[in-house]
C-alpha positions, 0 to 999 in steps of 0.5 A, a space after each residue: 672446258 675440262 672441268 670434272 663434270 665434263 670429264 666424267 660426262 665425256 667418259 661416262 657417255 662415250 663407247 668408242 675411242 679412236 687413238 691416233 698414234 697408237 703403238 703396237 709396242 707394249 711399253 709406249 704410253 699409247 698402248 698402256 692407255 688404250 689397253 687400260 681403256 679397252 679393259 674397262 669397256 671401251 672399244 678401241 680403234 687403232 689409227 696408225 698407218 705402221 700397223 694393221 693391228 693392234 690390241 686385237 683391233 683393225 688398225 686403220 691409216 687415218 680417222 677418215 678410214 674408220 667405217 664406224 662411229 667414233 666418240 673420242 678421237 684420242 691424240 698421241 701426236 705432236 701439237 703441230 699435227 693436231 689441226 689436221 686430226 681436229 678436221 678429221 674429227 669434224 668430219 667423222 662427227 666424233 664428239 670429243 677431240 681429246 689431246 694427250 699430256 703434253 699435246 695442246 693446240 688452241 687453233 685445233 680446239 677452236 676447229 673442233 669446238 666450232 663444230 660442237 665437239 668437246 675438247 680436252 687438252 693436255 690430259 691423259 684419258 687413262 689417268 682421268 678415268 682412273 681418277 674419276 672412276 676409281 682405279 688410280 686409288 688402287 695404285 696408292 695414288 691420292 686423286 685429290 678428288 672428293 665427291 658424293 657422287 657415284 661413278 656409275 
């Protein structure tokens, strides 16, 4: 499910996001999204074997190497790489497997859902946060979300 209520709940209840495929290059979408989430109070844990540190945080080679609790596993990887990441997300007891824009894998989603994880496919965590908690409108983007609920 990726309805507005579910997206809002996931983003509101989550504190730690492991970003798989996070690049240290500022112009990459993964960096831009992770920096935004970090600036909005989330703990971002980079997962990329190419780096030792990104955005001031220790970078881990894999999800299973992360020593602390992870709420969202945010995947900036190709769709065919997601099943292994879903297995890792289940193993570390993450709460949500999130596949970025253009990324979807039904088999991986089924694995994660069967283990009790929320699954979001083909959506950007930064865009959804801005849309639901009031960030995109400052850039002149009409989010087309009308709600009487307060974001906080």
